[in-house]
Each structure stands twice: as C-alpha cells, then as structure tokens.
C-alpha positions as a Markdown table, in Angstrom:
| # | Residue | x | y | z |
|---|---|---|---|---|
| 1 | Unk | 97.9 | 91.6 | 114.0 |
| 2 | Unk | 97.9 | 91.8 | 118.5 |
| 3 | Unk | 98.9 | 88.3 | 118.5 |
| 4 | Unk | 101.1 | 87.9 | 115.7 |
| 5 | Unk | 102.9 | 91.0 | 116.9 |
| 6 | Unk | 103.0 | 89.4 | 120.5 |
| 7 | Unk | 103.9 | 85.9 | 119.4 |
| 8 | Unk | 107.6 | 87.5 | 117.7 |
| 9 | Unk | 107.8 | 90.2 | 120.9 |
| 10 | Unk | 108.0 | 87.0 | 123.3 |
| 11 | Unk | 110.3 | 84.8 | 120.7 |
| 12 | Unk | 112.5 | 88.1 | 120.8 |
| 13 | Unk | 112.6 | 88.2 | 123.7 |
| 14 | Unk | 113.5 | 85.3 | 125.1 |
| 15 | Unk | 116.5 | 84.8 | 121.8 |
| 16 | Unk | 117.6 | 88.2 | 123.7 |
| 17 | Unk | 117.5 | 86.4 | 127.1 |
| 18 | Unk | 119.1 | 83.1 | 125.9 |
| 19 | Unk | 121.8 | 84.9 | 124.0 |
| 20 | Unk | 122.7 | 87.0 | 127.1 |
| 21 | Unk | 122.5 | 83.8 | 129.7 |
| 22 | Unk | 124.7 | 81.8 | 126.6 |
| 23 | Unk | 127.4 | 84.8 | 126.2 |
| 24 | Unk | 127.5 | 85.4 | 130.2 |
| 25 | Unk | 128.5 | 81.0 | 130.5 |
| 26 | Unk | 130.5 | 81.4 | 127.6 |
| 27 | Unk | 133.3 | 83.9 | 128.4 |
| 28 | Unk | 133.2 | 82.8 | 132.6 |
| 29 | Unk | 133.6 | 79.1 | 131.8 |
| 30 | Unk | 135.3 | 78.8 | 128.9 |
| 31 | Unk | 137.0 | 82.2 | 127.7 |
| 32 | Unk | 137.9 | 83.6 | 130.8 |
| 33 | Unk | 137.0 | 86.9 | 130.5 |
| 34 | Unk | 134.7 | 89.3 | 132.0 |
| 35 | Unk | 131.4 | 89.6 | 131.1 |
| 36 | Unk | 129.6 | 92.5 | 129.8 |
| 37 | Unk | 125.8 | 92.9 | 129.2 |
| 38 | Unk | 124.6 | 94.0 | 125.4 |
| 39 | Unk | 122.3 | 96.7 | 125.8 |
| 40 | Unk | 121.7 | 96.4 | 121.7 |
| 41 | Unk | 120.3 | 92.8 | 122.1 |
| 42 | Unk | 117.2 | 94.5 | 123.1 |
| 43 | Unk | 116.1 | 95.6 | 120.4 |
| 44 | Unk | 115.5 | 92.2 | 119.2 |
| 45 | Unk | 111.6 | 91.7 | 121.2 |
| 46 | Unk | 110.4 | 95.0 | 119.6 |
| 47 | Unk | 112.2 | 93.7 | 116.1 |
| 48 | Unk | 110.4 | 90.0 | 116.0 |
| 49 | Unk | 107.6 | 91.7 | 116.7 |
| 50 | Unk | 107.8 | 93.6 | 113.9 |
| 51 | Unk | 108.8 | 90.9 | 111.5 |
| 52 | Unk | 105.9 | 88.4 | 112.9 |
| 53 | Unk | 103.4 | 90.9 | 112.7 |
| 54 | Unk | 103.8 | 91.5 | 109.3 |
| 55 | Unk | 104.3 | 87.8 | 108.0 |
| 56 | Unk | 102.0 | 86.8 | 110.3 |
| 57 | Unk | 99.6 | 90.1 | 108.7 |
| 58 | Unk | 100.4 | 89.8 | 105.0 |
| 59 | Unk | 99.7 | 85.8 | 105.6 |
| 60 | Unk | 96.2 | 86.1 | 106.9 |
| 61 | Unk | 95.6 | 88.8 | 104.1 |
| 62 | Unk | 92.5 | 87.4 | 102.8 |
| 63 | Unk | 91.4 | 85.0 | 105.6 |
| 64 | Unk | 90.9 | 87.9 | 107.0 |
| 65 | Unk | 90.0 | 90.2 | 104.3 |
| 66 | Unk | 86.5 | 87.3 | 103.7 |
| 67 | Unk | 83.3 | 86.8 | 104.8 |
| 68 | Unk | 84.6 | 84.0 | 107.1 |
| 69 | Unk | 81.5 | 82.2 | 104.9 |
| 70 | Unk | 83.0 | 82.5 | 102.2 |
| 71 | Unk | 86.3 | 81.5 | 103.9 |
| 72 | Unk | 84.9 | 77.8 | 105.6 |
| 73 | Unk | 83.1 | 76.8 | 101.8 |
| 74 | Unk | 86.7 | 77.1 | 100.1 |
| 75 | Unk | 88.5 | 74.7 | 102.8 |
C-alpha cells in the first residue's frame, strides 16, 4: 500500500508542478497576463495517492492474500 501511495503522490506532485510551470509560461509569454498560483493544485498529490493506492491494492489483492507458493504455482 505504501508503494502505491507514494507512486500516486509523486505523480500527483509532478502533475501539479508541471501544470503550474506551463500555466505560468502561457500566462506570461502567450496571453501577456499576470500569473497567479493555483493553490487547489496542491490536492493533486493527495488525489493521486488515493486513486493509485486504491487501484494498486485492488489489483494485487488476490496475490497479497494468497500464500507465495500458490501464487508461484499458478504462474
């Protein structure tokens, strides 16, 4: 769970930083407007951690609950 949560949080953080960078560049050089930060984008790491963490746990639930010998025999 921790690995999936960290993966989601890091991808959410990268998305938030990339979005802020692109919006700042567009505001300044394309639209000639004054840029302001978007604080609601700080929710992206939390949302990413929850979504990726939940999907990862659901996807690996069967393998995590079974004994290693049974999982290896099925493969």
